[in-house]
DOMARFI-71037 format. One record per atom (N, C-alpha, C): residue in three letters; atom name; y, z, x. Coordinates in Angstrom, 2 decimals, always signed. Layout:
N
{site 'ala' 'CA' {Y Z X}}
...
END
This chain:
104
{site 'met' 'N' {+94.90 +149.94 +10.04}}
{site 'met' 'CA' {+94.66 +148.65 +11.64}}
{site 'met' 'C' {+95.98 +147.96 +11.53}}
{site 'phe' 'N' {+96.19 +147.47 +12.43}}
{site 'phe' 'CA' {+97.73 +146.86 +12.67}}
{site 'phe' 'C' {+97.36 +145.06 +12.97}}
{site 'trp' 'N' {+97.44 +144.56 +12.28}}
{site 'trp' 'CA' {+97.50 +142.39 +12.42}}
{site 'trp' 'C' {+98.49 +142.34 +12.99}}
{site 'val' 'N' {+98.25 +141.06 +14.04}}
{site 'val' 'CA' {+99.03 +140.07 +14.97}}
{site 'val' 'C' {+98.35 +138.97 +14.28}}
{site 'ser' 'N' {+99.18 +138.37 +12.80}}
{site 'ser' 'CA' {+98.78 +137.48 +12.16}}
{site 'ser' 'C' {+100.05 +136.29 +12.12}}
{site 'leu' 'N' {+99.73 +135.20 +10.78}}
{site 'leu' 'CA' {+100.35 +134.42 +10.23}}
{site 'leu' 'C' {+100.70 +135.02 +8.94}}
{site 'thr' 'N' {+100.20 +135.30 +8.45}}
{site 'thr' 'CA' {+99.57 +135.26 +6.95}}
{site 'thr' 'C' {+99.15 +136.36 +6.43}}
{site 'ser' 'N' {+98.55 +137.77 +6.76}}
{site 'ser' 'CA' {+98.13 +139.06 +6.40}}
{site 'ser' 'C' {+99.35 +139.84 +5.91}}
{site 'gln' 'N' {+99.24 +140.16 +5.06}}
{site 'gln' 'CA' {+100.34 +141.34 +4.65}}
{site 'gln' 'C' {+100.65 +142.22 +5.15}}
{site 'gly' 'N' {+101.85 +142.42 +5.78}}
{site 'gly' 'CA' {+102.54 +142.93 +6.45}}
{site 'gly' 'C' {+102.27 +142.90 +7.78}}
{site 'ala' 'N' {+101.60 +141.47 +8.04}}
{site 'ala' 'CA' {+101.40 +141.34 +9.74}}
{site 'ala' 'C' {+102.93 +140.48 +10.84}}
{site 'leu' 'N' {+103.02 +140.57 +11.65}}
{site 'leu' 'CA' {+104.08 +140.35 +12.51}}
{site 'leu' 'C' {+103.56 +138.64 +12.85}}
{site 'asn' 'N' {+104.01 +137.59 +12.79}}
{site 'asn' 'CA' {+104.17 +136.23 +13.43}}
{site 'asn' 'C' {+104.18 +136.42 +14.97}}
{site 'leu' 'N' {+103.72 +136.75 +16.02}}
{site 'leu' 'CA' {+104.23 +136.79 +17.59}}
{site 'leu' 'C' {+103.18 +135.79 +18.17}}
{site 'his' 'N' {+104.11 +134.59 +18.28}}
{site 'his' 'CA' {+102.98 +133.23 +18.71}}
{site 'his' 'C' {+103.60 +132.85 +19.79}}
{site 'gln' 'N' {+104.79 +133.64 +20.39}}
{site 'gln' 'CA' {+104.82 +133.36 +21.89}}
{site 'gln' 'C' {+104.82 +135.01 +22.74}}
{site 'glu' 'N' {+104.79 +134.24 +24.15}}
{site 'glu' 'CA' {+104.61 +135.66 +25.32}}
{site 'glu' 'C' {+105.94 +136.55 +24.87}}
{site 'asp' 'N' {+106.59 +135.98 +24.94}}
{site 'asp' 'CA' {+108.22 +136.60 +25.23}}
{site 'asp' 'C' {+108.18 +137.92 +24.05}}
{site 'arg' 'N' {+107.37 +137.17 +22.78}}
{site 'arg' 'CA' {+107.41 +138.30 +21.20}}
{site 'arg' 'C' {+106.64 +139.19 +21.68}}
{site 'val' 'N' {+105.43 +138.90 +22.18}}
{site 'val' 'CA' {+104.17 +139.85 +22.36}}
{site 'val' 'C' {+104.62 +140.84 +23.32}}
{site 'glu' 'N' {+105.37 +140.33 +24.65}}
{site 'glu' 'CA' {+105.47 +141.51 +25.11}}
{site 'glu' 'C' {+106.65 +142.07 +24.72}}
{site 'glu' 'N' {+108.42 +141.63 +24.13}}
{site 'glu' 'CA' {+108.80 +142.81 +23.65}}
{site 'glu' 'C' {+108.07 +143.64 +22.38}}
{site 'phe' 'N' {+107.29 +142.99 +21.47}}
{site 'phe' 'CA' {+107.46 +144.08 +20.08}}
{site 'phe' 'C' {+106.09 +145.02 +21.08}}
{site 'leu' 'N' {+105.14 +144.71 +21.84}}
{site 'leu' 'CA' {+103.54 +144.93 +21.66}}
{site 'leu' 'C' {+103.75 +146.17 +23.43}}
{site 'leu' 'N' {+104.48 +145.31 +24.17}}
{site 'leu' 'CA' {+104.06 +146.21 +25.78}}
{site 'leu' 'C' {+105.66 +146.75 +26.14}}
{site 'lys' 'N' {+107.29 +146.50 +25.53}}
{site 'lys' 'CA' {+107.85 +147.50 +26.19}}
{site 'lys' 'C' {+108.27 +148.76 +25.25}}
{site 'thr' 'N' {+107.73 +148.87 +24.03}}
{site 'thr' 'CA' {+107.72 +150.03 +23.36}}
{site 'thr' 'C' {+106.29 +149.86 +22.59}}
{site 'pro' 'N' {+105.37 +150.44 +23.35}}
{site 'pro' 'CA' {+103.36 +150.10 +22.83}}
{site 'pro' 'C' {+103.59 +151.38 +21.37}}
{site 'ile' 'N' {+103.01 +150.60 +20.48}}
{site 'ile' 'CA' {+102.48 +151.23 +19.11}}
{site 'ile' 'C' {+101.59 +152.58 +19.53}}
{site 'ile' 'N' {+101.63 +153.72 +19.23}}
{site 'ile' 'CA' {+101.21 +154.75 +19.13}}
{site 'ile' 'C' {+100.46 +155.34 +18.32}}
{site 'pro' 'N' {+99.10 +155.63 +17.93}}
{site 'pro' 'CA' {+98.78 +155.91 +16.95}}
{site 'pro' 'C' {+99.00 +157.37 +16.29}}
{site 'ser' 'N' {+99.32 +157.62 +15.21}}
{site 'ser' 'CA' {+99.63 +158.57 +14.42}}
{site 'ser' 'C' {+99.36 +159.93 +14.37}}
{site 'arg' 'N' {+98.08 +159.68 +14.82}}
{site 'arg' 'CA' {+96.96 +160.98 +15.07}}
{site 'arg' 'C' {+95.66 +160.92 +16.64}}
{site 'pro' 'N' {+95.77 +161.67 +17.13}}
{site 'pro' 'CA' {+94.54 +161.01 +18.46}}
{site 'pro' 'C' {+93.34 +160.63 +18.26}}
{site 'glu' 'N' {+92.72 +160.93 +17.01}}
{site 'glu' 'CA' {+91.80 +160.28 +16.06}}
{site 'glu' 'C' {+91.94 +159.11 +16.00}}
{site 'lys' 'N' {+93.57 +158.44 +15.43}}
{site 'lys' 'CA' {+93.34 +157.02 +14.81}}
{site 'lys' 'C' {+93.46 +156.01 +16.31}}
{site 'arg' 'N' {+92.78 +155.17 +16.28}}
{site 'arg' 'CA' {+93.12 +153.78 +17.18}}
{site 'arg' 'C' {+94.17 +152.60 +16.51}}
{site 'val' 'N' {+94.63 +152.26 +17.67}}
{site 'val' 'CA' {+95.71 +150.91 +17.67}}
{site 'val' 'C' {+94.79 +149.78 +17.76}}
{site 'ile' 'N' {+93.86 +149.09 +16.88}}
{site 'ile' 'CA' {+93.86 +147.53 +17.48}}
{site 'ile' 'C' {+94.57 +146.49 +16.71}}
{site 'leu' 'N' {+94.38 +145.49 +17.92}}
{site 'leu' 'CA' {+94.99 +144.57 +17.46}}
{site 'leu' 'C' {+94.14 +143.24 +17.14}}
{site 'ile' 'N' {+94.40 +142.47 +16.02}}
{site 'ile' 'CA' {+93.43 +141.30 +16.16}}
{site 'ile' 'C' {+94.24 +140.13 +15.84}}
{site 'phe' 'N' {+93.99 +139.01 +16.41}}
{site 'phe' 'CA' {+95.38 +138.09 +16.98}}
{site 'phe' 'C' {+94.32 +136.73 +16.04}}
{site 'his' 'N' {+95.31 +135.97 +15.38}}
{site 'his' 'CA' {+94.58 +134.88 +15.13}}
{site 'his' 'C' {+95.27 +133.40 +14.86}}
{site 'cys' 'N' {+95.29 +132.05 +14.94}}
{site 'cys' 'CA' {+96.09 +131.24 +14.11}}
{site 'cys' 'C' {+95.03 +130.50 +13.52}}
{site 'glu' 'N' {+95.11 +129.07 +13.05}}
{site 'glu' 'CA' {+94.89 +128.37 +12.06}}
{site 'glu' 'C' {+93.25 +128.36 +12.79}}
{site 'phe' 'N' {+93.25 +128.16 +13.31}}
{site 'phe' 'CA' {+91.86 +127.90 +13.84}}
{site 'phe' 'C' {+91.05 +129.34 +14.86}}
{site 'ser' 'N' {+92.02 +129.97 +15.20}}
{site 'ser' 'CA' {+91.68 +130.56 +16.05}}
{site 'ser' 'C' {+90.93 +130.19 +17.25}}
{site 'ser' 'N' {+91.46 +129.04 +17.50}}
{site 'ser' 'CA' {+90.63 +128.29 +18.78}}
{site 'ser' 'C' {+92.07 +128.35 +20.33}}
{site 'glu' 'N' {+93.48 +128.42 +19.75}}
{site 'glu' 'CA' {+94.29 +128.19 +20.71}}
{site 'glu' 'C' {+95.44 +129.22 +20.66}}
{site 'arg' 'N' {+96.63 +129.42 +19.64}}
{site 'arg' 'CA' {+97.52 +129.84 +19.56}}
{site 'arg' 'C' {+96.99 +131.28 +19.88}}
{site 'gly' 'N' {+95.95 +131.81 +18.43}}
{site 'gly' 'CA' {+95.92 +133.07 +19.13}}
{site 'gly' 'C' {+94.74 +133.99 +20.12}}
{site 'pro' 'N' {+94.21 +132.75 +20.08}}
{site 'pro' 'CA' {+93.21 +133.51 +21.64}}
{site 'pro' 'C' {+93.92 +133.73 +22.67}}
{site 'arg' 'N' {+94.99 +132.41 +23.40}}
{site 'arg' 'CA' {+95.89 +132.78 +24.09}}
{site 'arg' 'C' {+97.12 +133.60 +24.06}}
{site 'met' 'N' {+97.28 +134.12 +22.90}}
{site 'met' 'CA' {+98.03 +135.22 +22.72}}
{site 'met' 'C' {+97.88 +136.74 +23.18}}
{site 'cys' 'N' {+96.15 +136.75 +22.50}}
{site 'cys' 'CA' {+95.76 +137.68 +22.75}}
{site 'cys' 'C' {+94.93 +137.81 +24.46}}
{site 'leu' 'N' {+95.09 +136.99 +25.20}}
{site 'leu' 'CA' {+95.01 +136.93 +26.17}}
{site 'leu' 'C' {+95.75 +137.78 +27.42}}
{site 'phe' 'N' {+96.96 +136.91 +26.82}}
{site 'phe' 'CA' {+98.08 +137.64 +27.35}}
{site 'phe' 'C' {+98.54 +139.08 +27.63}}
{site 'gly' 'N' {+98.35 +139.41 +26.28}}
{site 'gly' 'CA' {+98.19 +140.56 +25.59}}
{site 'gly' 'C' {+97.42 +141.29 +27.06}}
{site 'lys' 'N' {+96.50 +141.20 +26.96}}
{site 'lys' 'CA' {+95.18 +141.99 +27.49}}
{site 'lys' 'C' {+95.76 +142.15 +29.08}}
{site 'glu' 'N' {+96.20 +140.67 +29.69}}
{site 'glu' 'CA' {+96.17 +140.46 +31.26}}
{site 'glu' 'C' {+97.77 +141.23 +31.39}}
{site 'arg' 'N' {+98.52 +141.29 +30.61}}
{site 'arg' 'CA' {+99.77 +142.20 +30.42}}
{site 'arg' 'C' {+99.43 +143.48 +30.98}}
{site 'asp' 'N' {+98.94 +143.89 +29.67}}
{site 'asp' 'CA' {+98.34 +145.26 +29.62}}
{site 'asp' 'C' {+97.83 +145.89 +30.88}}
{site 'arg' 'N' {+96.85 +145.06 +31.33}}
{site 'arg' 'CA' {+95.97 +145.11 +32.56}}
{site 'arg' 'C' {+97.49 +145.58 +33.81}}
{site 'ala' 'N' {+98.16 +144.68 +33.66}}
{site 'ala' 'CA' {+99.10 +145.04 +34.55}}
{site 'ala' 'C' {+100.19 +146.16 +34.98}}
{site 'leu' 'N' {+100.20 +146.57 +33.79}}
{site 'leu' 'CA' {+101.09 +147.46 +33.52}}
{site 'leu' 'C' {+100.39 +148.75 +33.50}}
{site 'asn' 'N' {+99.12 +148.75 +33.39}}
{site 'asn' 'CA' {+97.89 +150.38 +33.14}}
{site 'asn' 'C' {+97.04 +150.01 +34.11}}
{site 'asp' 'N' {+96.54 +151.26 +34.44}}
{site 'asp' 'CA' {+95.06 +151.53 +34.86}}
{site 'asp' 'C' {+94.05 +151.41 +34.32}}
{site 'tyr' 'N' {+93.06 +150.21 +34.17}}
{site 'tyr' 'CA' {+92.12 +150.10 +33.23}}
{site 'tyr' 'C' {+91.19 +151.89 +33.20}}
{site 'pro' 'N' {+90.97 +152.43 +32.43}}
{site 'pro' 'CA' {+91.04 +152.46 +30.61}}
{site 'pro' 'C' {+91.66 +152.81 +30.39}}
{site 'lys' 'N' {+93.00 +153.35 +30.64}}
{site 'lys' 'CA' {+93.79 +153.80 +30.08}}
{site 'lys' 'C' {+95.00 +152.54 +30.18}}
{site 'leu' 'N' {+94.72 +151.61 +28.63}}
{site 'leu' 'CA' {+95.24 +150.89 +28.48}}
{site 'leu' 'C' {+95.94 +151.02 +26.92}}
{site 'tyr' 'N' {+97.38 +150.76 +26.77}}
{site 'tyr' 'CA' {+98.08 +150.71 +25.29}}
{site 'tyr' 'C' {+97.44 +150.07 +24.15}}
{site 'tyr' 'N' {+96.46 +148.82 +24.79}}
{site 'tyr' 'CA' {+95.80 +148.68 +23.54}}
{site 'tyr' 'C' {+94.27 +148.04 +24.32}}
{site 'pro' 'N' {+93.18 +149.24 +23.84}}
{site 'pro' 'CA' {+91.85 +148.90 +24.39}}
{site 'pro' 'C' {+90.93 +147.63 +23.31}}
{site 'glu' 'N' {+91.71 +147.55 +22.30}}
{site 'glu' 'CA' {+90.87 +147.18 +21.61}}
{site 'glu' 'C' {+91.50 +145.80 +20.75}}
{site 'leu' 'N' {+91.40 +144.54 +21.51}}
{site 'leu' 'CA' {+91.70 +143.67 +20.99}}
{site 'leu' 'C' {+90.73 +142.07 +20.26}}
{site 'tyr' 'N' {+91.35 +142.09 +19.35}}
{site 'tyr' 'CA' {+90.25 +140.90 +19.00}}
{site 'tyr' 'C' {+90.70 +139.71 +18.21}}
{site 'ile' 'N' {+90.09 +138.42 +18.13}}
{site 'ile' 'CA' {+90.02 +137.42 +17.70}}
{site 'ile' 'C' {+89.21 +137.10 +16.69}}
{site 'leu' 'N' {+90.08 +136.54 +15.54}}
{site 'leu' 'CA' {+89.71 +136.43 +14.09}}
{site 'leu' 'C' {+88.23 +135.05 +14.49}}
{site 'lys' 'N' {+87.76 +135.60 +14.04}}
{site 'lys' 'CA' {+86.68 +134.08 +13.99}}
{site 'lys' 'C' {+86.93 +133.42 +13.02}}
{site 'gly' 'N' {+87.24 +131.97 +13.08}}
{site 'gly' 'CA' {+86.84 +130.98 +12.17}}
{site 'gly' 'C' {+88.79 +131.07 +12.11}}
{site 'gly' 'N' {+90.03 +131.60 +12.37}}
{site 'gly' 'CA' {+90.62 +131.80 +12.32}}
{site 'gly' 'C' {+91.04 +131.44 +10.45}}
{site 'tyr' 'N' {+91.75 +130.58 +10.22}}
{site 'tyr' 'CA' {+92.37 +130.89 +8.83}}
{site 'tyr' 'C' {+91.40 +130.70 +7.30}}
{site 'asn' 'N' {+90.00 +130.49 +8.09}}
{site 'asn' 'CA' {+88.83 +129.86 +7.48}}
{site 'asn' 'C' {+88.43 +131.25 +6.26}}
{site 'ile' 'N' {+88.97 +132.60 +6.48}}
{site 'ile' 'CA' {+89.16 +133.46 +5.59}}
{site 'ile' 'C' {+90.18 +133.43 +4.47}}
{site 'phe' 'N' {+91.09 +132.70 +4.46}}
{site 'phe' 'CA' {+91.88 +132.47 +3.44}}
{site 'phe' 'C' {+91.56 +132.55 +2.55}}
{site 'pro' 'N' {+90.66 +131.76 +1.71}}
{site 'pro' 'CA' {+90.03 +131.92 -0.11}}
{site 'pro' 'C' {+89.35 +132.75 -0.41}}
{site 'his' 'N' {+88.92 +133.43 +0.36}}
{site 'his' 'CA' {+88.36 +134.95 -0.04}}
{site 'his' 'C' {+88.94 +136.24 +0.22}}
{site 'phe' 'N' {+90.65 +135.80 +0.51}}
{site 'phe' 'CA' {+91.48 +136.74 +0.62}}
{site 'phe' 'C' {+92.86 +136.46 +0.41}}
{site 'gln' 'N' {+92.86 +135.74 -0.42}}
{site 'gln' 'CA' {+93.94 +134.91 -0.38}}
{site 'gln' 'C' {+95.43 +135.65 -1.01}}
{site 'ser' 'N' {+94.85 +136.74 -2.07}}
{site 'ser' 'CA' {+95.46 +138.17 -2.26}}
{site 'ser' 'C' {+96.44 +138.80 -1.56}}
{site 'his' 'N' {+95.94 +138.76 -0.32}}
{site 'his' 'CA' {+96.25 +139.73 +0.60}}
{site 'his' 'C' {+96.84 +138.81 +1.79}}
{site 'cys' 'N' {+97.25 +137.76 +1.44}}
{site 'cys' 'CA' {+97.95 +136.85 +2.75}}
{site 'cys' 'C' {+99.25 +136.31 +1.90}}
{site 'glu' 'N' {+100.27 +136.18 +2.52}}
{site 'glu' 'CA' {+101.31 +135.70 +2.42}}
{site 'glu' 'C' {+102.06 +134.24 +3.33}}
{site 'pro' 'N' {+102.42 +133.21 +2.76}}
{site 'pro' 'CA' {+102.30 +133.32 +1.70}}
{site 'pro' 'C' {+101.44 +132.52 +1.45}}
{site 'gln' 'N' {+101.19 +132.66 -0.51}}
{site 'gln' 'CA' {+99.62 +132.49 -0.83}}
{site 'gln' 'C' {+99.76 +131.08 -0.97}}
{site 'ser' 'N' {+100.47 +129.97 -0.93}}
{site 'ser' 'CA' {+100.30 +128.69 -0.26}}
{site 'ser' 'C' {+99.67 +128.10 +0.96}}
{site 'tyr' 'N' {+99.03 +128.53 +1.38}}
{site 'tyr' 'CA' {+98.19 +128.02 +2.30}}
{site 'tyr' 'C' {+97.74 +126.50 +2.54}}
{site 'arg' 'N' {+98.61 +125.93 +3.15}}
{site 'arg' 'CA' {+98.02 +123.91 +3.23}}
{site 'arg' 'C' {+97.08 +123.94 +4.55}}
{site 'pro' 'N' {+96.37 +123.89 +5.01}}
{site 'pro' 'CA' {+95.78 +122.99 +6.04}}
{site 'pro' 'C' {+96.08 +122.37 +7.52}}
{site 'ser' 'N' {+96.37 +121.97 +7.90}}
{site 'ser' 'CA' {+97.31 +121.03 +8.71}}
{site 'ser' 'C' {+96.19 +119.67 +8.75}}
{site 'gly' 'N' {+94.84 +119.59 +8.53}}
{site 'gly' 'CA' {+94.36 +118.66 +8.19}}
{site 'gly' 'C' {+93.30 +118.35 +9.46}}
{site 'arg' 'N' {+93.15 +119.67 +10.76}}
{site 'arg' 'CA' {+92.18 +118.89 +11.55}}
{site 'arg' 'C' {+90.86 +119.65 +11.46}}
{site 'thr' 'N' {+89.66 +119.29 +11.35}}
{site 'thr' 'CA' {+88.20 +119.57 +11.02}}
{site 'thr' 'C' {+87.94 +120.00 +12.32}}
END
């Protein structure tokens, strides 16, 4: 599984449209074997702004470049609740000292 996020180990912080386009669309990620899938999971602190915006941008650009259903990334997801998962999976995140922004 491939994560596009801020804190998951091995993840990428792609918070700007040009970075999403550069990394994901100029040279698409190809599964290592035909039975494998590339799944992108977007999130931000609350998964209410940047994560959904970047997911929608990636989806729209992919569809502009490819005929549906033959997309580079047919499976795009937004992590529900954003960093609410952090306390449960802290050992899998970088850095391990996440501080909420104070928004409720």
